[in-house]
N, C-alpha and C positions, 0 to 999 in steps of 0.2 A: 250099357247094353240092354237086350231083351229080358224081359221076366224078371225084374229085380225091384220092381216098385215105382215106376215113373208115373203110370197112371192113377197108383193108390196116392201118391203124392199130390198129384193134381187135383183129386177128389178132395183130401183134405184143405187145400187151399181155396177150392171152389165154395166147398161147404162153408167156410168161415165167410166169404164174402157174402154169400147168398143171406147167411143170418145177421150180417152186418147191413142189411137191405140194401145194398149196392147192386149196381147194374152189372151183369156177368155176361160174358160173350164167350162160348167156346167154341173152337173151331178145331175139328176132330176129322183129320183126314180118313183114318181107317174106319170109323164108325164105330165106337166102342159102345155096345149097349149099356154095361155096366156105369160108364160115364154119365149116359143120358138119364138112365133110371136114377142113379143117386141123387144127380141134380134135381130130377122131377120130385123125387122122394123128399127131399129137403124142404121144396117150397111147399108141399101139401102138409108136411109135419109143422111147418109155421102158419097154416092155415091160409095160405095164399095160392092155390094151385094153379090161378089164372096168371100168375107171373112167369111160366113156365113155355117157353115158345119152342116147337121143335120143327126143325128141317133137315129133310135127307131125300137125296134124289132116287134113291131104292124105295122109299115109303112115301109116296106122292099122296096117297090119301090119307096119311097121319099128318103131313107137313102145311104149315103155314106159308104160303107164298110171300116172298120178301123181293122188294123191287130194289136193285142196287145202282139204279139210275135217278132214284126218287129226290136225292137231295144234293143239291148244288147252289152254289152263291153266283157264279159266273159261268156260262154256257161252256166255254172252252174246258172247262173242268170235267165235263161228259166223254168228250173227244178224247181227253188224256187217259181216262179211266180206262175205255177200251184199247186204246193204241200202245199202253203200257203192255198189253199181252202179247203184243206182236214180236215174235222171236227176232232179237237183234244182237249182235255181237257187240257194237259200239254202243247202241242206244241212239245213235243219230244218223243211220241210213237213210237213203231217199225213200225207201219203202214205208218205213214206218213215218217219216215225215209227210209224204202223199196220203197214207192212210189216214193220219190224224186231220189232214186239211178237209179230206172227203168227208170224214164222220162230221167235223165241226160245220160243214156247209149245210148237212142233212139236219143236224140239232138245229141250227140257226132257223132253218124252213120249217121245222115243226114247231117250234117255238113261235115263230111269226104267225102261224095259222091257228096258233090255241091249242096243240096237242102235245101232251105230256111225252118227252121222248123215253122209248125204252129200246131194249135189244131187238124185239121183233120188228120194230119199226125201221131201225138202222139197217138190219139185214135185208129187209123188203126192198128199201131204196137203192142199197148198193149192189144187190144182184140182179133187181129188175130195171134200174134206171130211175132217176129223180123225175121223171116228166111230170106225173100227176102232182107231185110235191112243189115243183117249181111254178105250175099253172095255179095252184092254190095260193101260192106266196105272192105271185105277180098280182091276181085279183085282188087280195087281202091289202097290198100296198097300194093299190089304184084306189080302191074304195075308202082308205084311210086317208091318202095324201094327194090325189090328183082330181080336181073338180071335173065333173062331166067327162070322165074317162070313157065312158061307153061310147059317145058320140065321136069323141076325138079319135078313138082308134078303130072305128067302123071302116074307114080307107084303108087302113094297114090289113085287116080281116080280108077285105075284098082283094086286095093286092097278093096275099099269100093266099087266096083260094080256100079259104076256111079252114085253114091248118092255123087253128087258134094259138097254139103256144109259140110259133114263129112269129106269128103275127103280133103276140104281146110283147115277146122279147125285144122285136124291131122296134114297137111304139116306145117301149121302156128305155132303149138305147138312144133313140132320136129326140125323144120329146119328154118323156117324163124324169128320166135322169137329170135334165137340168132344173126341174122344179122341185125335186125330191129324191135325191139319191139315196140307195141303200148298201151299204158294204155287204149286209147279209144275202141281199138279190144278186150283187156283183159275184160273190163267191159261188152261189147256186149256178147262175148261168155259166160261169167257166167250166165248173164241174160237167154240166150238162153237155156243152160245146166240145168238151175235151174228146181228142181221137179215141174211139171205142176201145180198138185193140190193144192201144198203150195203156188205157184206164184198166182194162181186165187185168193186163200183167201186173201193173202196179199194185193193185188191190187183192193179187192172188193169195198173200199170205193173212189178209184180214178177214177173207170170206170164212175159212175153215174155223177160226176162232168164233166168229158170229153163229155157224153152223151147229158148234158144239154147245153154245149157251142158249139156243132157241130150238133144240130137236127136243121131242118128247121124252119126260114130261116137263123139261125144264122151261118150255115155251109160256106154260101156265105159273110155273112156280117163281119164274124170275121175271117175267113181264106182264104181271097181273094188270087188268084193267081196273082202274080205281073209280068205280060207278057210284052215284049217290046211294046210300043204303048198303053199301057193300064193303066199307071200309073194315070192318071187324074181321072179314076173312083174307086179309091182305096186310102186310106191316112193312115197315122199313126200319132202318139202323136208327134214326132220329126218334121215331116213336117209341122203339124198344129201349133207347137211354133216355128219354123224359119218363117212362112210366117204372123206371127201376127195375126192367124184366130181366128174366135169365134166357138166354138164346143158346140151344144147342145145334150147331151147325156141322151136320156129318157131311162129307164130302163124297164117301164111297170110293176113295182113290185106290182101294185094293181090287175092286171090279174095273175102274175105269180111271186109270192114273191120270191122263191127259185132262179130261174133262173135269175131274175133281180138282186137278191144280187150277184150271182156268177160274172154276167157281170161286174158288178160295182167295186167289189174287183179285177178283173185281170185288168181292165183299170187302177185303182189305182196303182196298183203293177208296170204296164208300166210305168206310170207317175212318179212314184218314181225312176224306173231304168233311165229315160231321165234327172231327176232332178239330179241323181248321175253323170251322164255324162256332164252334165253342170257344175257341181261343181268340177269334176275331170281334165275337159279339157278346162276348161274356157267358157265364154259367148261371143258369136259375137256381141249382142248388149246389151244396157245398161237397155233394157225395161224389166219389171216383167213379170212373168206369173201369172195370177188370176185364182184360181180354187175355184168355189161356189159348195157346196154340200149341196142340200136341202134335208131334212130330213137325216141327217148324218148318225144316227143310224141304217139306213138299210143297208149301204156298208161298214163301217168304219171297218178297219182292220189293222195288224201290219204295212204294209207299208204305210198306211195313217198316223199313229202316227210317223213313221219315217219322213215322209214328212214333217211335221207340226214341227217336233222336229229339224231336219237339214236343212230344204229346204229354209231357210232364205240367207244361201250362195250362193244358186243357183237361187237367187231371185224369190223364189216362195212366193206368198200372198195367205193363204188358209182361206176362209170363209165358216164356216159350221153352219147349222141351226138344231135345235131338239125343242122338246117339254118338256121333262123334264129331269131332271138327272138320273133318273131310266133307260131311254133308252139306254145309254152307257154301264153300267153294265150287262143288259140283251142281248147287242150284243155280248160283250166282255167276258162275262163269268167270269170277274172278277173286282171288285170295284175299285182295286188298278190301273188297266190299265184305266179305266174310268176317273179316276182323273188325270192320266198322260196325257190323251187327253186334259183336261181341264186345266191342268197347262200349255199348250203351247199356251193358247189363251191370247193374248195380250189386245185385245178390246172386251168388251161384250156390246152387246145391247139387252136390254130385254123388250119385249112387256108385255101384260098380260099374268101372270103366275098362274094357279090354283093350282098345287101341291104344297104341304105344304113343302117337302123336299127341293124342287128346290127353293122355296121363301127363304128358311132358308140358302140356299147354296149362293143364289145371296146377300142377306141381309148381311152376314158374311164377303163378299168380298168388302163390302163399308166400308168406314172409320167411325169410330164414331166421334161424334163432341160434345162438350160443349154448351150445351143449358142453358141459362140464365133464371132463373125465378124469377119474382117479387112477394113478398108477402107483402100484407099491412093489417095492422089490426087498427081498430078503437076500442074505449072503453068509456064509459061515464056512471055515475051513481050519485045518490043523496043520501046523508046520511039522512036517517030519523030522527036521534036524535037532529041534529042541523037545524036549521031553515036556508032555502036558501043556504045551502052550496052544492057546485057543483062540480064534477069531471069528467074530460075527458082526453084520452089519444089518440095518433098517433103513430104508429109504422110502419116502412117499411124496408125489408131485400130483398138482392139480393143474389139469390144460383146459384151456375153453377153445372150442373150434365151432365154425360156420356149419350147421347142417340144415338139412329139409326138415321143416315141421312136420310133413307128412309124406314119407318117402313116395315117387310116383308109383313105383311098381305094386305098391301095397293097396293104391285104388283097385287093382284087378283082383283084390282078395277080400273085397267087402262083401259081408253076408246080405242077403236080401233084406230089403228094408231098412239097410244100415246106410246113413249117408254122412257126407262132411260137408259142411255149409261155409262160405265165406261171406260176411254179411256187410252192407255199406258201410258201416263206422269201423271196419277193420276186424269185428269179432268174428272167432273161428269156432264153428261148433262141430262137435263129433256127436251124432244121434240116431235115434231109431225111430222109423215112424210106427205109431199106434194104429191099430186096427179098429174101426169104431164099428160097434154093431149095433142094430136098431132093435128095438124090442118088437 
């Protein structure tokens, strides 16, 4: 529950990871100033103030821009990263599938023309149409693969009365496709030729997501242009991990929950891609990456579940905090997915819990123990018929019965900063958090 020590616990775990000189990434939906300040203070105390990186939408002047689309191995990853944010009850509805296809076509076109894809580019071509992108992609394809293309396409330009794009599409379909077909171009042309009204209906759920992530000041914070000599003013997840840095990612969900959730989700998707890269191509150092997610139910998504499930091989350690078990089904829309999240947790640290369902969930995960109870019985009596006859008895019995190690209801009575922990080796700890004071 609130105000019993969750953030203090996170601060202690974060501080230890920083001092071990490991990468630390903190995702904080509320934007706790103390959490950020303490991480910054520890970096400074170690003589490494440059390790600390700050990001918060409410403080763009202090924030370092981070590009969540910077890291990828396959181009399809970028489309999946944004499409994962489309609201979907099943995860496989036609709107999500069509949105993914359009995003993938745009990414292919951008890469083919030598442009690094970002969220601003995606929004521009989905809202305004991909005409210019298709024209540039066609030109690039002709230059690279079709000899004497300008001369050979001139008749098509005349035929279409100088409508260059239509002329080039016609030239590609009739001539160039037989010499050098491009699946990237085929997809982009099909997107361009799709019925405009139907196209707008199908991407109706995608446009609000891109608008959220490209509105001011997020356009500059999430889609920085990486220019020569400007790299030090922007970063990405791979760079943060390679430099053993400490990233504080405030989401400002208290002021704007919808946008905050979208930022957190796309950053986690990017982090999952980096974990996949480390898993596939090896890890340059043996230092783990520590990910701390405060109020995890605000941002948790399918990529986060994958990171918790499979990130161990990439040396990712994920620490999440939440208030109740119900937070996860409410966010993920499915109790089975919520249990999937909790099943991937090796260590549980529990402070005061008020919610009865959560109390029972935690108590059920604790082992039962055999408790012995001693029963003592005394008896005495006098027979009224026989003078001075006196009887007495003494009985002692020991019983063993199965009981809860820590009763569920007692979790609601833990004082602030007191915790119960179930560690991965089966060890159970009842403890109290210390408060560290800096000189």
